[in-house]
Each structure stands twice: as structure tokens, then as C-alpha cells.
C-alpha positions in Angstrom: 93.8 -61.3 65.5 94.4 -65.0 65.0 90.7 -65.8 65.5 89.7 -63.2 62.9 91.9 -64.9 60.3 90.7 -68.4 61.4 87.1 -67.2 61.1 87.8 -65.8 57.6 89.4 -69.1 56.6 86.4 -71.1 57.9 84.0 -68.8 56.0 86.1 -69.2 52.8 86.2 -72.9 53.2 82.5 -73.1 53.6 82.0 -70.8 50.6 84.1 -73.2 48.5 82.2 -76.2 49.7 78.9 -74.5 48.9 80.1 -73.6 45.4 81.2 -77.2 44.8 77.8 -78.5 46.0 76.0 -76.1 43.7 78.2 -77.1 40.8 77.6 -80.8 41.5 73.9 -80.2 41.7 73.9 -78.4 38.4 75.8 -81.3 36.8 73.3 -83.8 38.2 70.4 -81.7 36.9 71.9 -81.4 33.5 72.5 -85.2 33.4 68.9 -85.8 34.5 67.5 -83.5 31.8 69.7 -85.3 29.2 68.3 -88.7 30.3 64.8 -87.5 30.3 65.2 -86.2 26.7 66.7 -89.5 25.7 63.8 -91.4 27.3 61.3 -89.2 25.4 63.0 -89.8 22.1 63.1 -93.6 22.7 59.4 -93.5 23.7 58.6 -91.7 20.5 60.7 -94.1 18.4 59.1 -97.1 20.1 55.6 -95.7 19.2 56.6 -95.2 15.6 58.4 -98.5 15.1 55.2 -100.6 14.3 54.2 -98.1 11.7 57.6 -98.1 10.1 57.4 -101.9 9.8 54.0 -101.6 8.1 55.2 -99.0 5.6 58.3 -101.0 4.8 56.3 -104.2 4.4 53.9 -102.4 2.0 56.9 -101.1 0.0 58.5 -104.5 -0.2 55.2 -106.1 -1.2 54.8 -103.5 -4.0 58.3 -104.2 -5.2 57.7 -107.9 -5.3 54.5 -107.5 -7.2 56.2 -105.2 -9.7 59.0 -107.8 -10.1 56.4 -110.6 -10.6 54.5 -108.6 -13.2 57.7 -107.7 -15.0 58.6 -111.4 -15.1 55.2 -112.4 -16.3 55.3 -109.8 -19.0 58.7 -111.0 -20.1 57.6 -114.6 -20.2 54.4 -113.8 -22.0 55.8 -111.6 -24.7 
């Protein structure tokens, strides 16, 4: 009878270990997916960064030209 209880205890202990291993593997997989999504976002942002600089430069240039024209108009008239 003692061996039956010991065997049941060993099986229960192994079951707990397996469940912990599965839980750790799921956490690792979730972390890996999160990192992959973050990498994809950074890659996308890095690809768009030069275009954002170009657009911002064009807007700044247009603003400076508008300010210069307004100043010339003020000085001329």
C-alpha cells in the first residue's frame, strides 16, 4: 500500500513539473511574440523616418518662404 501512495505522489509531482514547464514555455512564447511585434514596429518606423524628415523639411521651408514674403510685403507697402 505504501508503494501505491509513493507512486501516486511521484506521478503528481511529475504532473506539476510538466504543468510548470508548459506554463514557462507559454510565457517565453508570449515574450518572444511581443519582441517580434516590437521589432516589426521599429523596422516600419525606421523605414518611414527619412520620409518624415523630408515632409517636415518641406513644411518648414514653406513656412519660412511665407514669413519672408509677408516681411517683404510689409516692408514694400
